[in-house]
All heavy atoms as an XYZ file, in Angstrom:
1002
protein
N      64.614    125.486     39.435
C      63.987    125.014     38.188
C      64.900    124.000     37.524
O      66.091    124.216     37.411
C      63.745    126.208     37.242
C      62.992    125.859     35.994
C      61.504    125.665     36.259
O      61.037    125.696     37.418
N      60.734    125.459     35.231
N      64.289    122.924     37.083
C      65.067    121.886     36.388
C      65.381    122.322     34.969
O      64.533    122.882     34.260
C      64.275    120.566     36.358
C      64.909    119.565     35.431
C      64.139    120.010     37.779
N      66.609    122.071     34.557
C      67.007    122.287     33.168
C      67.567    120.997     32.605
O      68.338    120.321     33.274
C      68.051    123.403     33.065
C      68.439    123.744     31.638
C      69.276    124.993     31.501
O      69.419    125.738     32.478
N      69.823    125.235     30.327
N      67.148    120.686     31.370
C      67.607    119.471     30.692
C      68.232    119.854     29.376
O      67.647    120.614     28.585
C      66.410    118.551     30.439
C      65.617    118.102     31.668
C      64.381    117.315     31.255
C      66.459    117.274     32.612
N      69.442    119.334     29.124
C      70.162    119.674     27.901
C      70.602    118.397     27.197
O      71.485    117.702     27.694
C      71.386    120.538     28.233
C      71.010    121.909     28.746
O      70.220    122.576     28.061
O      71.478    122.307     29.823
N      69.957    118.132     26.066
C      70.304    116.950     25.291
C      71.493    117.247     24.380
O      71.669    118.368     23.902
C      69.132    116.480     24.412
C      67.863    116.161     25.147
C      66.868    117.282     25.144
O      67.304    118.446     24.980
O      65.663    117.043     25.298
N      72.267    116.204     24.099
C      73.372    116.294     23.153
C      73.618    114.928     22.554
O      73.104    113.915     23.055
C      74.616    116.825     23.848
O      75.037    115.967     24.880
N      74.436    114.909     21.507
C      74.830    113.643     20.906
C      74.114    113.277     19.624
O      74.446    112.270     18.995
N      73.129    114.086     19.231
C      72.432    113.799     17.994
C      73.326    114.068     16.786
O      74.406    114.624     16.891
N      72.833    113.620     15.629
C      73.595    113.837     14.400
C      73.128    112.910     13.306
O      72.024    112.338     13.379
N      73.993    112.742     12.312
C      73.685    111.906     11.155
C      74.399    110.563     11.339
O      75.611    110.526     11.638
C      74.165    112.580      9.881
C      73.989    111.830      8.566
C      72.510    111.616      8.295
C      74.678    112.570      7.439
N      73.675    109.480     11.142
C      74.254    108.135     11.286
C      73.663    107.257     10.195
O      72.500    107.439      9.779
C      73.986    107.576     12.695
C      72.503    107.479     12.985
C      74.684    106.253     12.917
N      74.461    106.286      9.754
C      73.956    105.372      8.734
C      73.117    104.262      9.372
O      73.342    103.886     10.547
C      75.137    104.727      8.007
C      75.702    105.565      6.880
C      76.574    104.750      5.953
O      77.358    103.911      6.398
N      76.459    105.004      4.651
N      72.176    103.759      8.629
C      71.358    102.652      9.097
C      72.259    101.497      9.522
O      73.235    101.171      8.812
C      70.373    102.213      8.005
N      71.921    100.899     10.639
C      72.731     99.838     11.207
C      73.801    100.289     12.164
O      74.404     99.476     12.883
N      74.028    101.569     12.232
C      75.051    102.144     13.100
C      74.524    102.408     14.508
O      73.418    102.003     14.856
N      75.361    103.104     15.273
C      75.021    103.391     16.695
C      75.247    104.851     16.983
O      76.029    105.552     16.335
C      75.893    102.538     17.608
O      75.684    101.184     17.441
N      74.537    105.307     18.010
C      74.648    106.672     18.478
C      74.300    106.677     19.949
O      73.448    105.874     20.391
C      73.650    107.550     17.717
C      73.915    109.038     17.543
C      75.202    109.301     16.787
C      72.739    109.687     16.783
N      74.943    107.551     20.733
C      74.568    107.693     22.140
C      74.163    109.130     22.422
O      74.952    110.075     22.199
C      75.707    107.298     23.078
C      75.272    107.227     24.539
C      76.336    106.757     25.470
N      77.264    107.833     25.849
C      77.997    107.837     26.942
N      77.914    106.817     27.802
N      78.834    108.807     27.210
N      72.954    109.274     22.898
C      72.472    110.588     23.317
C      72.690    110.763     24.815
O      72.597    109.798     25.588
C      70.979    110.727     23.002
C      70.545    110.457     21.572
C      69.054    110.731     21.417
C      71.348    111.274     20.580
N      72.958    112.009     25.186
C      73.101    112.359     26.603
C      72.114    113.438     26.941
O      71.735    114.261     26.109
C      74.523    112.860     26.902
O      75.506    111.892     26.586
N      71.707    113.459     28.202
C      70.820    114.505     28.706
C      71.354    114.944     30.071
O      71.328    114.165     31.034
C      69.411    113.999     28.830
S      68.255    115.135     29.623
N      71.881    116.144     30.133
C      72.438    116.678     31.369
C      71.328    117.376     32.144
O      70.622    118.233     31.609
C      73.567    117.650     31.058
N      71.227    117.037     33.423
C      70.189    117.519     34.323
C      70.805    118.521     35.293
O      71.888    118.290     35.816
C      69.630    116.335     35.090
C      68.613    116.636     36.148
C      67.267    116.389     35.915
C      68.988    117.132     37.396
C      66.313    116.643     36.894
C      68.040    117.393     38.374
C      66.711    117.132     38.122
N      70.121    119.622     35.547
C      70.608    120.606     36.531
C      69.449    121.296     37.197
O      68.317    121.287     36.678
C      71.540    121.607     35.869
O      70.849    122.339     34.898
N      69.692    121.892     38.339
C      68.712    122.708     39.023
C      68.076    122.086     40.258
O      67.557    122.798     41.097
N      68.064    120.763     40.340
C      67.475    120.059     41.491
C      68.308    118.791     41.731
O      69.326    118.578     41.123
C      66.015    119.695     41.221
C      65.053    120.870     41.155
C      64.846    121.481     42.522
N      63.836    122.538     42.498
C      64.060    123.807     42.246
N      65.292    124.226     42.005
N      63.064    124.669     42.247
N      67.842    117.961     42.670
C      68.551    116.723     42.978
C      68.180    115.653     41.965
O      67.027    115.176     41.938
C      68.191    116.252     44.403
O      68.526    117.284     45.331
C      68.966    114.977     44.746
N      69.124    115.278     41.148
C      68.853    114.383     40.016
C      68.221    113.075     40.444
O      67.286    112.590     39.791
C      70.191    114.133     39.278
C      70.070    113.252     38.074
C      69.173    113.550     37.072
C      70.881    112.152     37.932
C      69.079    112.758     35.925
C      70.806    111.340     36.809
C      69.915    111.646     35.803
N      68.729    112.466     41.503
C      68.195    111.149     41.830
C      66.857    111.188     42.564
O      66.401    110.157     43.084
C      69.231    110.285     42.555
C      69.748    110.923     43.809
O      69.255    111.964     44.235
N      70.751    110.306     44.412
N      66.186    112.328     42.580
C      64.780    112.423     42.978
C      63.833    112.321     41.769
O      62.623    112.344     41.934
C      64.491    113.752     43.696
C      65.003    113.772     45.107
O      65.278    112.669     45.666
O      65.135    114.879     45.663
N      64.431    112.228     40.563
C      63.640    112.308     39.348
C      63.759    111.061     38.500
O      64.842    110.559     38.257
C      64.089    113.525     38.504
C      63.672    114.847     39.093
C      64.352    115.402     40.157
C      62.558    115.525     38.579
C      63.949    116.596     40.726
C      62.144    116.724     39.125
C      62.837    117.247     40.205
O      62.426    118.435     40.746
N      62.572    110.600     38.068
C      62.554    109.591     36.994
C      62.737    110.332     35.666
O      62.326    111.476     35.524
C      61.238    108.831     37.003
N      63.326    109.608     34.697
C      63.653    110.225     33.416
C      63.048    109.447     32.270
O      62.961    108.211     32.314
C      65.157    110.290     33.241
C      65.900    111.046     34.356
S      65.464    112.762     34.444
C      66.124    113.386     32.875
N      62.689    110.139     31.237
C      62.153    109.506     30.036
C      62.793    110.063     28.779
O      63.316    111.175     28.796
N      62.763    109.246     27.743
C      63.136    109.714     26.392
C      61.926    109.542     25.459
O      61.244    108.503     25.505
C      64.299    108.884     25.823
C      65.645    109.222     26.379
C      66.296    108.595     27.391
C      66.507    110.279     25.932
N      67.538    109.194     27.600
C      67.683    110.221     26.712
C      66.414    111.258     24.947
C      68.747    111.120     26.533
C      67.476    112.146     24.785
C      68.620    112.073     25.576
N      61.680    110.567     24.664
C      60.643    110.549     23.656
C      61.234    111.026     22.358
O      62.337    111.592     22.330
C      59.485    111.485     24.080
C      58.666    110.996     25.237
C      59.131    111.045     26.529
C      57.415    110.457     25.034
C      58.382    110.606     27.606
C      56.638    109.991     26.087
C      57.127    110.074     27.381
N      60.517    110.814     21.273
C      60.947    111.357     19.997
C      59.747    111.824     19.228
O      58.610    111.384     19.451
C      61.731    110.311     19.202
C      60.918    109.149     18.685
C      61.819    108.102     18.034
N      61.042    106.985     17.508
C      61.598    105.869     17.068
N      62.931    105.717     17.067
N      60.831    104.871     16.586
N      60.009    112.733     18.268
C      58.940    113.218     17.423
C      59.478    113.441     16.026
O      60.419    114.195     15.807
C      58.351    114.513     17.975
C      57.086    114.946     17.273
C      56.304    115.983     18.034
O      56.824    116.656     18.939
N      55.030    116.109     17.709
N      58.878    112.741     15.086
C      59.197    112.905     13.674
C      58.234    113.897     13.041
O      57.113    114.094     13.558
C      59.122    111.553     12.965
N      58.636    114.520     11.937
C      57.744    115.508     11.291
C      56.378    114.905     10.971
O      56.309    113.808     10.379
C      58.526    115.891     10.035
C      59.937    115.613     10.366
C      59.932    114.425     11.276
N      55.347    115.613     11.346
C      53.998    115.158     11.038
C      53.475    114.038     11.905
O      52.358    113.531     11.673
N      54.251    113.633     12.897
C      53.820    112.537     13.786
C      53.726    112.991     15.221
O      54.278    114.014     15.606
C      54.799    111.376     13.675
C      54.853    110.714     12.301
C      55.672    109.438     12.320
C      55.637    108.737     10.973
N      56.424    107.484     11.004
N      53.001    112.214     16.021
C      52.869    112.525     17.423
C      54.161    112.135     18.179
O      54.940    111.308     17.709
C      51.687    111.744     18.019
C      50.345    112.217     17.513
C      49.201    111.578     18.257
O      49.436    110.727     19.122
O      48.044    111.934     17.975
N      54.331    112.738     19.337
C      55.473    112.399     20.186
C      55.338    110.932     20.629
O      54.258    110.520     21.082
C      55.536    113.351     21.380
C      56.851    113.289     22.133
C      57.035    114.506     22.998
N      57.262    115.720     22.205
C      57.676    116.884     22.719
N      57.915    116.963     24.034
N      57.866    117.923     21.940
N      56.446    110.221     20.555
C      56.445    108.780     20.798
C      57.350    108.423     21.974
O      58.492    108.911     22.062
C      56.938    108.045     19.542
C      57.059    106.553     19.655
C      57.686    105.913     18.413
O      58.297    106.653     17.616
O      57.592    104.679     18.296
N      56.864    107.575     22.856
C      57.640    107.119     23.998
C      58.752    106.191     23.542
O      58.548    105.259     22.740
C      56.736    106.375     24.977
C      57.494    105.622     26.046
C      58.155    106.308     27.053
C      57.523    104.225     26.039
C      58.844    105.605     28.037
C      58.208    103.527     27.021
C      58.859    104.220     28.018
N      59.956    106.440     24.057
C      61.125    105.623     23.729
C      61.575    104.809     24.950
O      61.745    103.587     24.866
C      62.291    106.479     23.241
C      61.880    107.194     21.963
C      63.562    105.629     23.018
C      61.477    106.264     20.847
N      61.802    105.461     26.056
C      62.324    104.737     27.202
C      62.124    105.471     28.511
O      61.930    106.691     28.522
N      62.159    104.739     29.601
C      61.971    105.285     30.955
C      62.983    104.628     31.877
O      63.295    103.442     31.738
C      60.538    104.936     31.427
C      60.362    105.016     32.928
C      60.031    106.209     33.554
C      60.559    103.885     33.742
C      59.863    106.277     34.929
C      60.393    103.967     35.110
C      60.054    105.152     35.698
O      59.894    105.209     37.060
N      63.462    105.421     32.810
C      64.325    104.890     33.860
C      63.922    105.528     35.184
O      63.699    106.740     35.258
C      65.827    105.077     33.546
C      66.696    104.312     34.554
C      66.209    106.549     33.483
C      68.157    104.157     34.085
N      63.804    104.708     36.195
C      63.383    105.195     37.513
C      64.492    106.021     38.165
O      65.625    106.040     37.708
C      63.017    104.013     38.426
O      64.164    103.180     38.616
N      64.131    106.701     39.282
C      65.097    107.589     39.942
C      66.301    106.811     40.480
O      67.409    107.333     40.504
C      64.428    108.379     41.065
C      63.459    107.588     41.858
C      63.660    106.860     42.991
C      62.070    107.381     41.530
N      62.532    106.262     43.371
C      61.523    106.554     42.514
C      61.243    107.833     40.482
C      60.194    106.165     42.501
C      59.926    107.452     40.476
C      59.404    106.627     41.493
N      66.085    105.546     40.809
C      67.205    104.720     41.292
C      67.988    104.075     40.190
O      69.106    103.564     40.399
C      66.681    103.633     42.251
O      65.877    102.737     41.474
N      67.363    104.008     39.005
C      67.995    103.289     37.888
C      67.679    101.814     37.871
O      68.095    101.099     36.957
N      66.873    101.354     38.826
C      66.615     99.909     38.922
C      65.551     99.416     37.922
O      65.509     98.246     37.610
C      66.159     99.572     40.354
C      67.282     99.715     41.373
C      66.793     99.355     42.780
O      65.604     99.111     42.961
O      67.645     99.331     43.700
N      64.694    100.350     37.472
C      63.603     99.963     36.591
C      63.719    100.713     35.271
O      63.916    101.934     35.262
C      62.242    100.293     37.222
O      62.126     99.599     38.458
C      61.112     99.901     36.302
N      63.629     99.983     34.180
C      63.604    100.573     32.846
C      62.442     99.981     32.046
O      62.020     98.839     32.276
C      64.906    100.324     32.075
O      65.147     98.905     32.003
C      66.091    101.012     32.749
N      61.930    100.777     31.149
C      60.880    100.332     30.246
C      61.131    100.942     28.875
O      61.708    102.027     28.776
C      59.493    100.733     30.746
C      59.084     99.965     31.950
O      58.759     98.794     31.894
N      59.067    100.620     33.110
N      60.673    100.271     27.808
C      60.945    100.714     26.470
C      59.719    100.675     25.585
O      58.820     99.849     25.776
C      62.041     99.822     25.815
C      63.360     99.921     26.540
C      63.690     99.020     27.555
C      64.249    100.944     26.229
C      64.881     99.148     28.231
C      65.450    101.067     26.908
C      65.764    100.155     27.903
O      66.961    100.271     28.561
N      59.734    101.560     24.581
C      58.684    101.511     23.578
C      58.899    100.310     22.672
O      60.019     99.835     22.466
N      57.807     99.858     22.089
C      57.838     98.644     21.254
C      58.794     98.815     20.057
O      59.517     97.882     19.699
C      56.404     98.314     20.737
C      56.448     97.206     19.719
C      55.525     97.949     21.909
N      58.818    100.009     19.509
C      59.612    100.234     18.284
C      61.128    100.127     18.509
O      61.887     99.907     17.561
C      59.269    101.602     17.690
N      61.566    100.298     19.784
C      63.002    100.358     20.034
C      63.485     99.255     20.961
O      64.685     99.114     21.191
C      63.404    101.720     20.609
C      62.951    102.823     19.669
C      62.884    101.943     22.008
N      62.570     98.501     21.531
C      62.950     97.469     22.502
C      63.932     96.490     21.874
O      63.705     96.004     20.768
C      61.726     96.752     23.027
C      61.960     95.950     24.277
C      60.636     95.507     24.881
C      60.857     94.817     26.232
N      59.586     94.418     26.870
N      65.020     96.221     22.563
C      66.046     95.332     22.063
C      67.125     96.020     21.270
O      68.183     95.407     21.003
N      66.912     97.269     20.901
C      67.911     98.043     20.150
C      68.465     99.225     20.941
O      69.637     99.573     20.826
C      67.313     98.555     18.841
C      66.834     97.459     17.884
C      66.464     98.045     16.527
N      65.325     98.973     16.627
C      65.362    100.242     16.211
N      66.469    100.733     15.702
N      64.294    100.994     16.305
N      67.620     99.845     21.742
C      67.983    101.031     22.506
C      68.099    100.671     23.985
O      67.345     99.826     24.480
C      66.963    102.144     22.359
C      66.878    102.773     20.980
C      67.570    102.249     19.891
C      66.104    103.915     20.783
C      67.495    102.838     18.659
C      66.025    104.511     19.550
C      66.709    103.949     18.474
N      68.991    101.347     24.687
C      69.164    101.143     26.107
C      69.244    102.481     26.824
O      70.022    103.362     26.428
C      70.440    100.353     26.397
O      70.407     99.096     25.698
C      70.573    100.077     27.897
N      68.434    102.636     27.862
C      68.472    103.841     28.677
C      69.255    103.572     29.952
O      69.146    102.469     30.523
C      67.037    104.355     28.987
C      67.068    105.719     29.645
C      66.252    103.346     29.791
C      65.666    106.353     29.740
N      70.062    104.504     30.366
C      70.820    104.347     31.595
C      71.031    105.728     32.228
O      70.770    106.761     31.584
C      72.184    103.703     31.327
O      72.968    104.499     30.477
N      71.456    105.742     33.462
C      71.713    107.000     34.133
C      72.931    106.888     35.014
O      73.249    105.826     35.520
C      70.505    107.468     34.971
C      70.151    106.574     36.121
C      68.791    106.984     36.717
N      68.836    108.303     37.325
C      67.760    109.064     37.531
N      66.566    108.636     37.168
N      67.871    110.263     38.084
N      73.611    108.017     35.136
C      74.784    108.078     35.995
C      74.514    109.210     37.000
O      74.719    110.389     36.694
C      76.008    108.350     35.173
C      77.329    108.017     35.873
C      78.524    108.016     34.940
O      78.383    108.210     33.754
N      79.700    107.818     35.501
N      74.032    108.853     38.173
C      73.618    109.856     39.156
C      74.784    110.710     39.641
O      74.582    111.851     40.016
C      72.916    109.189     40.332
C      71.485    108.745     39.969
O      70.979    109.044     38.893
N      70.875    107.985     40.853
N      75.975    110.162     39.577
C      77.139    110.949     40.040
C      77.419    112.162     39.177
O      78.011    113.135     39.640
C      78.387    110.043     40.069
N      76.961    112.104     37.907
C      77.194    113.243     37.003
C      75.900    113.818     36.477
O      75.889    114.564     35.488
C      78.152    112.864     35.837
C      79.541    112.575     36.368
C      77.607    111.675     35.044
N      74.775    113.446     37.105
C      73.474    114.022     36.783
C      73.134    113.921     35.300
O      72.717    114.901     34.640
C      73.409    115.513     37.212
C      73.505    115.702     38.707
O      73.509    114.685     39.425
O      73.563    116.859     39.161
N      73.330    112.731     34.753
C      73.134    112.548     33.317
C      72.389    111.261     33.029
O      72.639    110.232     33.678
C      74.473    112.546     32.571
O      75.182    113.778     32.843
C      74.297    112.411     31.075
N      71.480    111.315     32.065
C      70.818    110.115     31.558
C      71.232    109.944     30.106
O      71.470    110.911     29.394
C      69.284    110.230     31.701
C      68.706    111.389     30.907
C      68.596    108.933     31.360
N      71.333    108.676     29.711
C      71.841    108.336     28.372
C      70.807    107.504     27.601
O      69.991    106.782     28.194
C      73.125    107.530     28.474
C      74.226    108.237     29.238
C      74.427    107.908     30.585
C      75.028    109.182     28.650
C      75.432    108.562     31.317
C      76.043    109.819     29.368
C      76.228    109.494     30.693
O      77.208    110.130     31.428
N      70.906    107.587     26.295
C      70.145    106.692     25.433
C      71.122    106.127     24.399
O      71.578    106.846     23.519
C      68.998    107.429     24.724
C      68.129    106.536     23.849
C      67.301    105.587     24.733
C      67.192    107.370     22.982
N      71.452    104.863     24.579
C      72.326    104.171     23.629
C      71.457    103.588     22.530
O      70.559    102.784     22.803
C      73.109    103.064     24.348
C      73.984    102.248     23.403
C      75.151    103.082     22.824
O      75.779    103.843     23.495
N      75.403    102.867     21.528
N      71.728    104.000     21.299
C      70.923    103.592     20.145
C      71.785    102.697     19.271
O      72.771    103.138     18.712
C      70.468    104.832     19.375
C      69.729    105.848     20.232
S      69.514    107.453     19.406
C      68.553    106.986     17.989
N      71.395    101.427     19.163
C      72.125    100.488     18.311
C      71.245    100.008     17.182
O      70.019    100.033     17.276
C      72.579     99.298     19.153
C      73.590     99.650     20.203
O      74.367    100.608     20.062
N      73.598     98.905     21.277
N      71.892     99.577     16.095
C      71.167     99.050     14.939
C      70.049    100.006     14.524
O      68.889     99.605     14.350
C      70.590     97.654     15.255
C      70.023     96.972     14.012
O      70.417     97.286     12.888
N      69.095     96.067     14.241
N      70.411    101.280     14.350
C      69.406    102.276     14.052
C      68.817    102.056     12.651
O      69.481    101.493     11.754
C      69.967    103.719     14.164
C      70.390    103.995     15.618
C      71.146    103.927     13.226
N      67.604    102.512     12.492
C      66.863    102.381     11.240
C      66.469    103.750     10.735
O      66.414    104.718     11.517
C      65.621    101.524     11.480
C      65.905    100.141     12.065
C      64.611     99.408     12.343
C      64.903     98.034     12.946
N      63.631     97.287     13.204
N      66.160    103.824      9.446
C      65.732    105.107      8.868
C      64.554    105.678      9.631
O      64.459    106.893      9.851
C      65.434    104.933      7.382
C      64.788    106.187      6.809
C      66.676    104.556      6.591
N      63.666    104.802     10.069
C      62.479    105.249     10.788
C      62.758    105.763     12.198
O      61.829    106.243     12.857
C      61.410    104.131     10.828
C      61.918    102.819     11.320
C      62.298    101.883     10.171
O      62.924    102.355      9.185
O      61.978    100.675     10.285
N      63.983    105.673     12.647
C      64.365    106.266     13.922
C      64.662    107.768     13.805
O      64.915    108.438     14.814
C      65.594    105.568     14.501
C      65.338    104.130     14.907
O      64.227    103.836     15.390
O      66.244    103.306     14.738
N      64.647    108.277     12.568
C      64.873    109.700     12.353
C      63.808    110.541     13.047
O      62.624    110.341     12.809
C      64.888    110.021     10.851
O      65.982    109.342     10.230
C      65.012    111.507     10.596
N      64.257    111.461     13.912
C      63.318    112.290     14.688
C      64.137    113.241     15.552
O      65.356    113.133     15.649
C      62.455    111.393     15.581
N      63.387    114.148     16.184
C      63.969    114.945     17.276
C      63.773    114.152     18.559
O      62.638    113.731     18.839
C      63.358    116.331     17.357
C      63.935    117.096     18.556
C      63.547    117.097     16.075
N      64.815    113.972     19.336
C      64.754    113.191     20.553
C      64.780    114.139     21.746
O      65.633    115.050     21.828
C      65.913    112.215     20.626
C      65.714    111.020     19.744
C      65.757    111.130     18.356
C      65.442    109.753     20.287
C      65.532    110.036     17.545
C      65.224    108.647     19.483
C      65.272    108.808     18.089
O      65.034    107.729     17.285
N      63.859    113.878     22.698
C      63.725    114.722     23.878
C      63.892    113.899     25.136
O      63.383    112.763     25.210
C      62.335    115.331     23.929
C      61.951    116.214     22.756
C      61.341    115.695     21.636
C      62.214    117.600     22.795
C      60.996    116.503     20.579
C      61.867    118.404     21.746
C      61.274    117.846     20.625
O      60.931    118.653     19.569
N      64.566    114.471     26.120
C      64.528    113.854     27.429
C      63.555    114.648     28.321
O      63.275    115.810     28.053
C      65.905    113.769     28.078
S      66.642    115.335     28.530
N      63.025    113.961     29.319
C      62.008    114.532     30.185
C      62.218    114.027     31.606
O      62.799    112.947     31.808
C      60.638    114.172     29.689
N      61.739    114.801     32.585
C      61.928    114.454     33.987
C      60.652    114.641     34.767
O      59.851    115.550     34.502
C      63.042    115.326     34.604
N      60.447    113.756     35.773
C      59.331    113.895     36.702
C      59.822    113.540     38.102
O      60.518    112.539     38.280
C      58.106    113.036     36.278
C      58.491    111.567     36.159
C      56.969    113.214     37.253
N      59.450    114.327     39.093
C      59.832    114.067     40.497
C      59.108    112.864     41.024
O      57.931    112.603     40.639
C      59.505    115.264     41.347
C      60.130    115.221     42.702
N      59.616    114.465     43.734
C      61.265    115.821     43.180
C      60.367    114.626     44.807
N      61.373    115.436     44.485
N      59.733    112.029     41.810
C      59.097    110.792     42.275
C      57.789    111.053     43.005
O      56.866    110.249     42.949
C      60.037    109.976     43.161
C      60.431    110.618     44.472
C      61.535    111.377     44.730
C      59.712    110.554     45.705
N      61.539    111.785     46.038
C      60.445    111.295     46.671
C      58.530    109.936     46.115
C      60.041    111.429     47.991
C      58.112    110.067     47.421
C      58.864    110.816     48.338
N      57.625    112.208     43.644
C      56.360    112.512     44.339
C      55.207    112.722     43.350
O      54.052    112.529     43.700
C      56.514    113.769     45.185
C      57.328    113.553     46.448
C      57.079    114.676     47.436
N      57.957    114.606     48.594
C      59.045    115.322     48.727
N      59.419    116.164     47.793
N      59.806    115.197     49.801
N      55.530    113.137     42.146
C      54.480    113.438     41.149
C      54.251    112.265     40.185
O      53.313    112.297     39.405
C      54.865    114.682     40.364
C      54.984    115.932     41.201
C      55.395    117.102     40.348
N      54.352    117.442     39.373
C      53.396    118.324     39.620
N      53.346    118.925     40.801
N      52.513    118.616     38.693
N      55.090    111.273     40.280
C      55.018    110.167     39.319
C      53.847    109.254     39.648
O      53.699    108.784     40.772
C      56.326    109.371     39.362
C      56.365    108.184     38.479
C      56.271    108.314     37.087
C      56.516    106.890     38.991
C      56.327    107.205     36.260
C      56.556    105.785     38.185
C      56.471    105.953     36.816
O      56.503    104.857     35.989
N      53.006    108.956     38.629
C      51.814    108.135     38.876
C      51.893    106.784     38.180
O      50.936    106.035     38.191
C      50.553    108.878     38.395
O      50.566    109.003     37.005
N      53.034    106.494     37.545
C      53.186    105.174     36.928
C      53.004    105.139     35.427
O      53.248    104.123     34.811
N      52.546    106.257     34.834
C      52.302    106.259     33.389
C      53.587    106.693     32.664
O      53.649    107.771     32.073
C      51.131    107.172     33.073
C      49.824    106.659     33.685
C      48.667    107.641     33.434
N      48.916    108.943     34.034
C      48.962    110.066     33.352
N      48.825    110.097     32.025
N      49.162    111.209     33.977
N      54.539    105.845     32.727
C      55.887    106.217     32.212
C      55.900    106.456     30.722
O      56.798    107.125     30.227
C      56.902    105.119     32.559
C      56.536    103.731     32.056
C      56.755    103.365     30.741
C      55.933    102.820     32.909
C      56.413    102.123     30.274
C      55.584    101.555     32.440
C      55.820    101.196     31.124
O      55.482     99.968     30.670
N      54.910    105.940     29.997
C      54.938    106.100     28.543
C      54.080    107.260     28.050
O      53.896    107.421     26.831
C      54.500    104.811     27.867
C      53.108    104.362     28.312
O      52.567    104.905     29.283
O      52.556    103.438     27.651
N      53.554    108.043     28.970
C      52.728    109.185     28.620
C      53.513    110.473     28.772
O      54.090    110.755     29.832
C      51.496    109.227     29.523
O      50.771    110.431     29.288
N      53.506    111.292     27.739
C      54.271    112.541     27.790
C      53.707    113.475     28.864
O      54.456    114.272     29.443
C      54.253    113.222     26.426
O      52.952    113.511     26.003
N      52.435    113.363     29.162
C      51.794    114.225     30.163
C      52.276    113.903     31.583
O      52.028    114.677     32.496
C      50.285    114.132     30.099
O      49.860    112.813     30.392
N      52.944    112.773     31.754
C      53.446    112.388     33.078
C      54.639    113.239     33.505
O      54.916    113.381     34.686
C      53.862    110.924     33.052
C      54.360    110.339     34.361
C      53.213    109.986     35.293
O      52.104    110.513     35.141
O      53.423    109.169     36.193
N      55.334    113.818     32.550
C      56.615    114.479     32.806
C      56.429    115.967     32.938
O      55.665    116.589     32.212
C      57.593    114.131     31.683
C      57.885    112.653     31.642
C      57.052    111.772     30.948
C      58.974    112.110     32.330
C      57.303    110.405     30.933
C      59.232    110.748     32.301
C      58.379    109.920     31.614
O      58.624    108.543     31.609
N      57.184    116.541     33.853
C      57.058    117.961     34.161
C      58.040    118.823     33.371
O      57.685    119.936     32.981
C      57.351    118.164     35.676
O      56.581    117.254     36.437
C      57.031    119.593     36.091
N      59.219    118.322     33.167
C      60.278    119.114     32.543
C      60.756    118.437     31.261
O      60.845    117.182     31.214
C      61.460    119.293     33.504
C      61.083    119.938     34.796
C      60.920    119.188     35.962
C      60.886    121.308     34.869
C      60.568    119.787     37.155
C      60.524    121.926     36.078
C      60.372    121.153     37.197
O      60.002    121.734     38.391
N      61.090    119.287     30.280
C      61.518    118.774     28.974
C      62.742    119.566     28.513
O      62.880    120.753     28.790
C      60.403    118.967     27.949
C      59.235    118.060     28.199
C      58.208    118.273     29.076
C      58.977    116.814     27.597
N      57.334    117.211     29.052
C      57.789    116.307     28.143
C      59.652    116.057     26.620
C      57.253    115.074     27.758
C      59.113    114.850     26.242
C      57.941    114.356     26.791
N      63.595    118.851     27.769
C      64.697    119.526     27.099
C      64.247    120.072     25.768
O      63.089    119.932     25.361
N      65.185    120.700     25.076
C      64.900    121.330     23.791
C      64.947    120.337     22.627
O      64.425    120.645     21.541
C      65.878    122.459     23.515
C      65.727    123.630     24.457
C      64.357    124.257     24.332
O      63.925    124.654     23.258
N      63.672    124.383     25.460
N      65.549    119.186     22.857
C      65.601    118.171     21.826
C      66.892    118.179     21.045
O      67.590    119.210     20.947
N      67.212    117.010     20.481
C      68.386    116.870     19.621
C      67.994    116.046     18.418
O      67.313    115.042     18.538
C      69.566    116.254     20.400
O      70.734    116.239     19.560
C      69.284    114.813     20.859
N      68.417    116.505     17.254
C      68.005    115.851     15.984
C      68.864    114.621     15.735
O      70.103    114.686     15.804
C      68.155    116.833     14.831
C      67.878    116.223     13.462
C      66.401    115.917     13.228
O      65.547    116.780     13.524
N      66.107    114.735     12.728
N      68.188    113.530     15.400
C      68.854    112.310     14.938
C      68.350    112.003     13.536
O      67.134    111.915     13.326
C      68.573    111.116     15.880
C      69.099    109.822     15.276
C      69.164    111.377     17.249
N      69.268    111.879     12.613
C      68.925    111.571     11.236
C      69.656    110.287     10.826
O      70.885    110.197     10.928
C      69.303    112.705     10.285
O      68.652    113.900     10.713
C      68.882    112.373      8.864
N      68.880    109.298     10.371
C      69.451    108.025      9.946
C      69.331    107.933      8.438
O      68.228    107.999      7.888
C      68.730    106.858     10.622
C      69.387    105.530     10.208
C      68.759    107.010     12.139
N      70.446    107.720      7.785
C      70.473    107.610      6.331
C      70.521    106.149      5.902
O      71.067    105.289      6.627
C      71.687    108.346      5.753
O      72.879    107.763      6.215
N      69.989    105.868      4.744
C      69.920    104.469      4.249
C      71.177    104.106      3.493
O      72.007    104.931      3.178
C      68.706    104.294      3.350
O      68.778    105.190      2.261
């Protein structure tokens, strides 16, 4: 069974930076594409970023494109989300998610595409 453990969340001032990590365990990491999503109180879960199992392909949500960067280090079974120039509206619980390449259908921005989810890490941006 795949287990995902996010870390790195916290309180940051607007304009600052934060790096989230998601440690993957239980299966072969480089068989899985990874995604980051977030959910703010009272809002639907929002797509943030996607990275393919090889790391060669990335995609981003409109709200974060140009500010956030997703990357992965297969040697240590970890995916990262580098958040730069954060805004108050980036405040949310951030989740990482995984899908095996055999099950992936190309809908990288849909939460239903992903099989496994972490528990989430809170990011709070102050003005």
